[in-house]
Structures are given as structure tokens and as C-alpha cells.
C-alpha positions in Angstrom: -11.3 -142.7 -7.0 -9.2 -143.2 -9.9 -6.9 -145.9 -11.2 -2.9 -145.6 -12.2 -4.2 -144.4 -15.5 -6.2 -141.6 -13.7 -9.5 -142.9 -15.2 -12.2 -143.0 -12.9 -13.4 -146.2 -11.4 -16.9 -147.5 -11.5 -17.1 -148.9 -7.9 -15.0 -148.7 -4.9 -15.3 -150.1 -1.3 -14.8 -147.4 1.4 -13.3 -148.6 4.9 -13.3 -146.3 8.1 -10.9 -146.6 10.6 -11.0 -145.0 14.3 -7.6 -144.1 15.0 -7.9 -142.2 18.5 -11.4 -143.0 19.5 -13.7 -146.2 20.0 -15.6 -147.7 16.9 -18.5 -146.3 16.4 -21.4 -147.7 13.8 -22.0 -145.6 10.8 -25.3 -145.0 9.1 -26.2 -143.1 6.4 -28.8 -140.2 6.7 -32.5 -140.8 6.1 -34.7 -138.1 4.6 -35.6 -134.9 6.7 -39.5 -136.0 6.3 -39.1 -139.6 6.7 -41.0 -141.2 9.5 -38.6 -144.3 9.4 -35.3 -143.2 10.5 -33.5 -146.4 9.1 -34.7 -146.0 5.6 -31.6 -144.5 3.5 -32.4 -141.5 1.5 -31.0 -141.3 -2.2 -31.8 -138.0 -4.1 -33.0 -138.7 -7.7 -31.4 -136.8 -10.3 -33.1 -133.9 -12.1 -33.2 -135.7 -15.5 -35.1 -138.8 -14.1 -37.7 -136.7 -12.3 -38.2 -134.8 -15.5 -38.8 -138.1 -17.5 -41.1 -139.0 -14.8 -43.0 -136.0 -15.0 -43.2 -136.0 -19.0 -44.1 -139.6 -19.4 -47.0 -138.9 -16.5 -48.8 -136.5 -18.9 -49.1 -139.2 -21.4 -49.6 -142.5 -19.4 -50.7 -143.6 -15.8 -48.1 -143.2 -13.0 -47.5 -146.9 -12.8 -46.5 -147.2 -16.3 -44.6 -143.8 -16.8 -42.4 -145.7 -13.5 -42.1 -148.6 -15.3 -40.7 -147.1 -18.7 -38.0 -144.6 -17.0 -37.0 -147.7 -14.4 -36.3 -150.1 -17.7 -34.9 -147.1 -19.5 -32.1 -146.4 -16.9 -30.7 -149.7 -17.4 -29.6 -152.6 -15.0 -27.7 -152.5 -11.7 -24.4 -153.1 -13.8 -24.8 -150.3 -16.2 -26.2 -147.6 -14.2 -24.1 -145.1 -13.3 -25.4 -144.2 -10.0 -28.6 -145.7 -8.2 -30.0 -141.9 -8.2 -30.4 -142.4 -11.7 -33.4 -145.1 -11.0 -36.7 -143.9 -10.0 -37.3 -144.4 -6.2 -40.4 -146.2 -6.4 -44.1 -145.6 -7.6 -45.1 -143.0 -5.2 -42.4 -140.8 -6.9 -44.1 -141.2 -10.2 -47.5 -140.3 -8.5 -46.3 -137.2 -7.2 -44.6 -136.1 -10.1 -48.4 -136.7 -12.1 -49.8 -134.6 -9.3 -47.3 -132.0 -9.5 -47.8 -131.8 -13.3 -51.7 -131.4 -12.7 -51.1 -128.9 -9.8 -48.9 -126.6 -12.1 -51.5 -126.7 -14.8 -54.4 -125.4 -12.4 -52.7 -122.4 -12.1 -52.7 -121.2 -15.6 -54.1 -117.5 -16.2 -56.1 -118.2 -18.9 -57.0 -122.1 -18.9 -59.3 -122.1 -22.1 -56.5 -120.2 -24.1 -53.7 -122.8 -22.7 -55.9 -125.9 -23.6 -56.5 -124.2 -27.3 -52.7 -123.6 -27.9 -52.0 -127.5 -26.4 -54.6 -129.0 -29.0 -53.5 -126.8 -31.8 -49.8 -127.9 -31.0 -50.9 -131.8 -30.5 -52.7 -131.9 -33.8 -50.1 -129.9 -36.0 -47.7 -132.8 -34.8 -49.8 -136.0 -34.8 -53.5 -135.0 -35.8 -56.6 -135.7 -33.8 -57.6 -139.4 -32.6 -60.9 -140.8 -31.6 -61.1 -143.7 -29.2 -64.4 -145.8 -30.1 -65.8 -148.1 -27.8 -69.3 -149.5 -26.6 -69.7 -150.3 -22.9 -70.4 -153.8 -24.0 -67.3 -153.8 -25.9 -65.1 -152.8 -22.9 -67.0 -155.4 -20.6 -66.5 -158.5 -22.9 -63.0 -157.6 -23.3 -62.4 -157.6 -19.6 -64.5 -160.9 -19.7 -63.0 -162.9 -22.1 -59.4 -161.6 -22.5 -58.1 -161.4 -18.6 -59.1 -164.6 -17.0 -56.2 -167.0 -15.8 -57.8 -170.2 -16.7 -59.2 -169.3 -19.9 -59.0 -166.3 -22.2 -59.2 -165.0 -25.8 -56.2 -163.2 -27.3 -57.0 -159.7 -28.1 -56.1 -159.1 -31.6 -55.1 -155.6 -33.0 -55.6 -155.0 -36.7 -53.6 -152.3 -37.6 -54.6 -149.6 -39.6 -57.2 -149.8 -42.2 -56.4 -146.6 -44.5 -59.8 -144.6 -45.0 -58.6 -141.7 -46.7 -56.2 -139.8 -44.4 -57.2 -141.6 -41.7 -56.2 -144.9 -40.4 -58.5 -147.1 -38.2 -57.2 -149.6 -35.9 -59.5 -152.2 -34.4 -59.4 -155.1 -31.7 -61.2 -158.3 -32.0 -61.7 -161.2 -29.4 -63.5 -164.8 -29.2 -66.6 -164.9 -27.4 -65.9 -167.8 -25.5 -69.8 -168.5 -24.9 -70.5 -168.9 -28.3 -69.3 -171.6 -30.8 -69.6 -172.0 -34.1 -72.0 -175.4 -35.1 -70.3 -175.4 -38.4 -66.5 -174.8 -37.7 -66.5 -175.7 -34.0 -64.7 -172.4 -33.0 -65.7 -169.6 -30.9 -67.4 -166.5 -32.6 -65.0 -163.7 -33.3 -66.4 -159.9 -32.0 -65.2 -157.0 -32.8 -63.7 -154.8 -29.8 -62.7 -151.0 -29.2 -61.0 -149.2 -32.1 -59.2 -145.9 -32.3 -59.1 -143.6 -35.4 -56.1 -141.4 -36.0 -53.9 -139.5 -38.9 -50.3 -140.9 -37.9 -48.9 -144.2 -37.0 -46.4 -143.0 -34.0 -46.3 -144.8 -30.8 -48.1 -141.8 -29.2 -51.0 -142.8 -31.2 -51.2 -146.4 -30.1 -50.1 -145.4 -26.5 -53.4 -143.0 -26.3 -55.2 -146.0 -27.4 -53.7 -148.7 -24.8 -53.9 -145.9 -21.9 -57.6 -145.2 -22.9 -58.6 -148.8 -22.7 -57.2 -148.6 -19.1 -58.7 -145.8 -18.0 -62.1 -147.1 -19.1 -61.5 -150.6 -17.7 -58.8 -150.6 -15.1 -59.2 -154.7 -14.9 -57.5 -154.6 -18.7 -54.0 -154.5 -17.0 -54.3 -158.2 -16.6 -54.6 -158.7 -20.1 -53.1 -161.8 -20.7 -52.2 -161.7 -24.5 -52.6 -159.9 -27.5 -51.7 -160.3 -31.3 -50.2 -157.5 -33.7 -48.4 -157.6 -37.0 -44.7 -156.4 -37.4 -45.4 -152.7 -37.0 -43.1 -151.4 -34.1 -44.8 -148.3 -32.9 -47.9 -150.4 -32.3 -45.9 -153.3 -30.5 -43.8 -150.6 -28.5 -47.2 -149.1 -27.3 -48.9 -152.5 -26.5 -45.2 -153.6 -24.6 -45.2 -150.4 -22.6 -48.9 -150.3 -21.3 -49.4 -154.2 -21.1 -46.1 -155.0 -19.7 -47.1 -158.4 -18.1 -48.9 -159.7 -21.3 -47.8 -162.2 -24.1 -47.0 -160.4 -27.4 -48.0 -162.6 -30.5 -47.6 -162.5 -34.0 -50.7 -163.6 -36.2 -50.1 -166.5 -38.4 -49.8 -164.6 -41.8 -46.8 -162.5 -40.4 -45.1 -165.6 -38.7 -45.4 -167.1 -42.1 -43.8 -164.0 -43.7 -41.1 -163.7 -41.2 -40.1 -167.4 -41.4 -40.0 -167.3 -45.6 -38.1 -164.2 -45.4 -35.5 -165.5 -42.5 -35.2 -168.8 -44.7 -34.5 -166.6 -48.2 -32.6 -163.6 -46.6 -30.6 -165.2 -43.6 -30.2 -168.8 -44.6 -30.1 -168.5 -48.1 -32.4 -171.4 -48.2 -33.2 -173.0 -52.0 -36.8 -172.9 -53.1 -36.7 -176.6 -52.5 -35.7 -176.3 -48.5 -38.5 -173.7 -48.2 -41.2 -176.1 -50.1 -40.3 -178.8 -47.6 -40.2 -176.7 -44.3 -43.2 -174.4 -44.6 -45.6 -177.1 -44.8 -44.0 -178.9 -41.5 -44.5 -175.6 -39.8 -47.8 -174.4 -40.6 -49.4 -177.9 -42.2 -50.7 -178.2 -45.8 -54.0 -179.7 -47.5 -54.0 -182.7 -49.7 -57.5 -182.7 -51.5 -59.9 -182.5 -48.8 -57.7 -183.6 -46.0 -55.8 -181.0 -43.8 -52.8 -181.9 -42.1 -51.4 -180.0 -39.2 -48.4 -178.4 -38.6 -46.1 -177.5 -35.7 -47.9 -174.3 -35.7 -51.4 -176.1 -34.9 -49.9 -177.7 -31.6 -49.5 -174.7 -29.8 
């Protein structure tokens, strides 16, 4: 429908009048294959289906559905309900259609070689590094609702042309007598050639494939690297994302200097209040330590 200036309107209310016949109820049609006649069928746009298919090659169908659903916008911005994926079953069907299509290749080894070659030219090879005990311990100490450790993600130690991204967690069954803190353990890691979101998505998806229970990861800590944070947001949508103490401190200092144009005196006053300070052998806690 158009308004007086011949512009298409976003919404319209349609009313039916029965002139020469008694009023009868009108129902939208369901899908021909539907077992429930009352369920209305909305065809999904080809672009949405293609997005589900493409993402299902890189991540599990449930996460692919979440990414496409969020990307299509909320109900006030979406142009049509058809632009949103119908449900997670549709994502699983997209995944199975991709798998069935690839199974009919004429030369599977040749196709695999080409895919690997193209993939390595774009992002380089990657290697997921994890022991079974490491994976079990991450599940044990990082997924409990009552008592859990934050999974720390230390991004990119560069070893020549290779990056190493490792994880750490605290073993809640071992406490140091000297510090009173729980011992820090090394978790799974990944070696990669570039620092793109796809590299880190391979890591997070590998964690889920090896231990499905990690979908309940409670919290993770990263630095400010956007690609790393995006990958963890996509895979662990229900987890809490945290910044480490060092990067929080850098962010506040940058905000005081660049945004608020604070003087060096204000910085000296504010930072100790937030992060604490030491006088001689006495450590005074700050706001950060109360969390």
C-alpha cells in the first residue's frame, strides 16, 4: 500500500467485508506437508536460507540460526517475517542439505584438496591443541552455576609466522597456601596463521564439538581484540564476556585522557580509587576488587 505521496507504507491493516454472503472466518494456509493445519506457513527468503547454509558449514546449526536471526534485525526493523529463519530445525535441514550435496561429488579427494588449498591461501592452516583431561577440567570448573572459574583467553603469542592463542582456568580443588588463590591451569589452545574471526570461530566450535557441555560456559575473559571477542560472542551467546584487569585499566586511562580530557592530577586520583594502591607493605583495595 502507498500513502498520498506514493510512498510504500511499512504496515497495513486489512479488513474483509462480506457484501452478498454471510460472514465466514478466514484462515491463512498452512504448508502442504504440515501435520498441523492450524500452523501458518511463511516461506523464508532465498537470501536467509543461503545465509543459514553458508554459516552451517562453519558452525553448528543452532549457532548458525542465532547469528542469522540476530542479523535480520528486530521486529520493528525487519521488512518481512520471511526474512527471519523459521526455527532451528530449518538450520539443521540446511546443514544436512549441505552435507548431502557434498557427498555426491565426482572426485571427493580432488574436491577436498581444492578446498584445503583455497582455505589455506585465505587464512592459513590451523591446529586445535587439547588434552582430554584439559577439556574435562574446563567443563568441571567453568560450567557450574554455583561455583565456576572464568575461562581466560590469552590471544596471540607470535611464534615466528604462527600465532598461539591459549586458555587458562583456575582449578577450584587446589588452593595455594602462600597466596590463598586457586591454582591456574593451562587449557586448550589453537595455533593459527592469521587473526580473523574465522580463526577463532574454528577454536570455539572445536571446543563445543569435543565437549558439548561447554555450551554452558559461564564466563570468559579476553583482551580488546574484536575478532576474538566476536567469535566468543557468537559461540557462547549466553556467557558473560569480561575484560582482564590490565585492559580495563588501559580503557579507563584512555577514556580519561581522550574523551573526558582529564588532567594528570584527576588520573592520579581516580585510578587508585578504582584499582587500589599500595602503601609500603599495605595493599588498599579498590572498586575493582569488590566485584
